[in-house]
N, C-alpha and C positions, 0 to 999 in steps of 0.2 A: 244795765243787762237785765233779759229779761228770765222769769223764775217758772219754770212751767209745774205747774198740778196735776194734770190732769194727762195722761195721753189720748184721750179721745179727743180734747179740746184740742188738743194742738196737731192732732192729723188733721182732725176739721178744718183746721186755717188753713194748714200746709195745701191740702185738696183744692182750697179754694181759690190760692193763691194760682195755683198752676192751671185752674181752670180759667182764669182769668190773664192768664201768662203773666202775671208777675211772678249705876250702884259700883264705886271702886274701891283701891286701899287709897291709905295716903301714899305720897311719896316724899322723899327728902325734899322741902324749900330750896330752891334757886335764888340765890342772892343778887338782885341789881342792883349794879353799880354804875357809879358815871356822877359828876357833879354838872350844874347848869350849863347850858350851852354855849361856848364861848362867845357866839354871835349878840348876847346882849338880851335876847328875849324870851327863848326857849327857858321851861324849865322843867325839873325833874316829871314826870308825869306823876296826877293825882294819884292814879290808882297804886304807886308802886312797881310799876309794870316796868320790865327789863327790855322793851321797846321804845324806838324814836318816836318822841314828838316832832312834826315838822310846826315849827313857829310863823310858817307863813302860809299855813291851810286855808281854806276858804273859810274855814271854822273860825281861825285865829283871826283873820282880817275880820270878818262881819262882826266880831268883840270888837275891834277895833272903833269898827265903823260906829257899831251901839255906844259906847263909851262917848264918842266925839258928841254924839246926837242928845245924848243923857238920859238914853235908855240904859239906866243903870242895872236893871231889875231882868231885863232881857238878856246885860251883856252876862249877868253872873250867872243865867241858867245856859248859855249857849257855853259857856268855859266848861262844863261836862261835855261837850264835844272838844273844843279848843285844846285842852289841855292833858288828852289822851289817846294815845297811838292809832291810827289808822292803817291802815295798808295803802300802797302807793302803786297804780295802776297805769306804769309808763306807756306814753300815747305816741300814734305815728307809727311811721317804716322804722324811725330812729331811735330806739329807747334809751340809749348810750346817756342824754342828756338828763333825763327825769332820774336814772340809777344815779349817774353821779354825783348829782344833789343830794339826795337820799343816802348815801354810803358818807359822802362828808360829815352832812348832819349828824349822822350818827357815830361816827368816828369820835368829833368831838366830845359826844356825849357817855362814848364808851357803851354805846347801846347796839342791839339788833335792828337791821332793817325791814320791814315786814314788806313783801311787792307781791306783785299779780301777773303774774305770764297770762295776756289774753290777747291773740294774734293769730287762733287758729284758722286755715282756711275755710270759708263756708260758715263761718260764725254767726250762733245765733239763727241759725236758719233763714238769715234774711230778713231777723224780724228788728225789735226797737235796736238794739246794739248790733246789727249786721256789719260788715266789713271782716277786717282781718286779713294776713297774705293772702296774694295775689294766684301764690301756689306753693309747692312743695318746697322748692330750693329758696325761695322766696320768703319762707320761713324758717327754714334751718339757718340762713343767713341772720336771721332778726335773733333767735334764738342765741348764737354764738354770739353776737353783740352782747343781747342782755346778759348772758353768762361771766364776759369777761368784762363788764362793767362793774358786776359786782367785786371780783377779784378777790382778795383773802377775807373781806368784809364778816362781820357775820350776820347772817341770812336766815330767813324764811322767804320761800317762794311756794304760793300758791296755783297751782298749775293749772291754767284754762279750764276756768269754770264754763259749767255746762258741756263740758266737748264730749265726756264720756255718757254722761246721761242723754244729751240728744243723740247717740246713737244708739243708745238701747230704747230709747222709747218711741224709735222709727222716724223724728223730726228729720235728722240730719239723713238724706237718700243713702238707700245701703252701699252705691256704688262708691262713696266719700269713704267709707268704713276702713277699712284695709290701708289706706294712706295714712287715715286718722291714729288709726294707733300704732302704724310706724314712726309717725311722726311725733305723738306723742311718749313714745320707747325713747328714740332718739334726743328727745329735750330734757329727759330724766338725766340721761348717761351724760348729755354734754351737762348740765347745772351740778351736776354732782362731782365733777371734777374740779369745780372752786372745792376749796379745804374747808371751808367753815357754812356751807349753804344746807339748810334743809331742804326738800323739798314734797309738798304734799299734793298729790294727783286730786283734782275736785270729782267727788262721788254724789253731787246733789242733794236731796233733802228727802226725809220720809214721806213726805206729803207727794213729791215727787213718783219718785222710785219706791214704791211702798215693799216692795221682796228683795232684800239685800242679796239673795240668790243670784237675782237678775244682774249683778253689779261683779258677780266675783270674775267670769271668764274676760270681759270687758277689762277690767281693770288688771288684770295680769297681761293681758293682749298689751296696753298703755305701758307699761314697765314697773307695774306697784313693789314689786319685786326687789329692784335697784332705788327705788324712794323711799323717804322715809315715812308714810303713811298715807292718808287719804284726805282730804278737809271735807267737813260736811256743815250745809244751812247758809250756804253763801248766799248774801243778799235773797235770805229767806228770815222769816218769823216763827219758825217752830222752836217748842220751848225746850230748854236744855236737857231736862229728863228724858223727853222723846227721844232728840238727837242721840244723847248718848247710848238710849236702849237699843235704838238702830244700828249707831256705830260700834256696840258693843258685839249684836249678833252679825255684822261684816267684818269686823275684827276677828272673830271666830273661824270663819269662812275662809279668811284669808291668812291663816297662822298666826295670829296677834299682832296683826298690825297698825299699829299706833293712829291717831287721829286728831283734828284740832276741831275747832268750834266758830261758825261766826257768830256772836251775841251780842252783833251792832243793834239790830230792832226789834230784839226779840224779849224784852224788858216784860211785855203783857202777851206775850205769843199773839197768834194768829190772828186775823180777823175774823170775825163770827162766818159762817159759810164756807161755800167751796165753790166759790164761782169763778169762770176759768180765767180771770184778771186778780185774784184774792193774792198775788204777790205782787201788784203793779200799784204800788202808792198809796196803801192800805190808808186809811185813816184809824186815829185813836192808837197809835202804836207809842211805842219807846223805847227806851236805852235801854240795853242789857248788862249782863256783867261785863266790868271793863276788863281791858286786854291783861292778861294775866298768865304765866308758864307756873302757876300756884292753882292747881285745879282739884286736889285731893282725890285724882282719878288716875291710875296707871295706865289707861289707855288713853287718856286725854292729854295731849302732850301741850296745848294751850289754848284759851278762849282768846279770837283775834276778832277785831274790828276790820274784817274783809271788806264789805260795802261799805264807803264812807259815807254815816250818818247824814243826812242831809241834800244828797244826792239822789237826782230824782231818776226813777225805773224807767221813765219813758211818759211818751204825751198821754196818759191815761189819768183821771181824775183832777182835770188841770192843771198836769207836772206838765214843764220844759224837756227838752230831749235826754234822753238815757245819760245818766252822769254830769248832767249841768246841777249845779250850786243851787238849790232852793230854801232860804233861810226861813220861810213859815214852816215849812213840813220840817228843817232840824229845830226848832223853837220849841215845836209841839212833840217831838220825839226828847229834847231836853228837859222839855218841863213834865210829861207822864214820868221821866225816869225814877225808879225807887231812889230812896235818901243813901 
């Protein structure tokens, strides 16, 4: 999934494609519960997180491979990812198999599953993570299947990373805006019918949309009043302090809405400079705060690893296609993580 940092840069790219035809107070700690997985491979998250850890993630499989090859130090480092919960991004036209697997695993461990709904029509403006449902009705069907697969399981859903910010910055053409906001609002409503599902509408990051006021009306049109809040910093690298400051301002404009922060790769903040592709596989980054709902901030409901650490942002800086596991990048993030 791509992550914009400059409206000008995005509009320049879109134009080119068209021309070529192409601070808080402490809150009571929530106590995570649950024994190790009945599958015999999963363990309780190293961070004490209440969220589910997939014992068969790319990182977990890589750890096993490194151990088999005798790369014990690399395996030890990569457990900093493998033993922590990351979000599940159900792929393809049918989200049910991926969600059902995650829900079963989370139920066995008595933990909460973290999911990302990422299938809006005209997704990512046709860039690295282009795709999504072919039309509005297909998206409604997909969301209905997504929600039904969750059932009554405890779940957090981050709804459509990029979708609102891409409408705000003009990357998504204006003729799609009304439909997009309607679909997002309907998706919030459908997901909230599940009794234990919390929904957070994505609101980008402060380097991308630097004025929180620009997000207020779009988020309202997208159904923020029915959601549990908004999500920030998905797949990006902004520091917790900067994100929380931005989030607090946006929250104030939205009547006190809560939010989540993606801390998967922000341990050393963003890469120096502000180039057009600063968001895409930047070198020298590090894992951030492990996933937890003990944030110490009354507005921040959770620090989450929404971007799956070690998955490529796209075919930039030698990376594979977006969403593809990249073990060397993963190992770098883990090696530079703060102890």
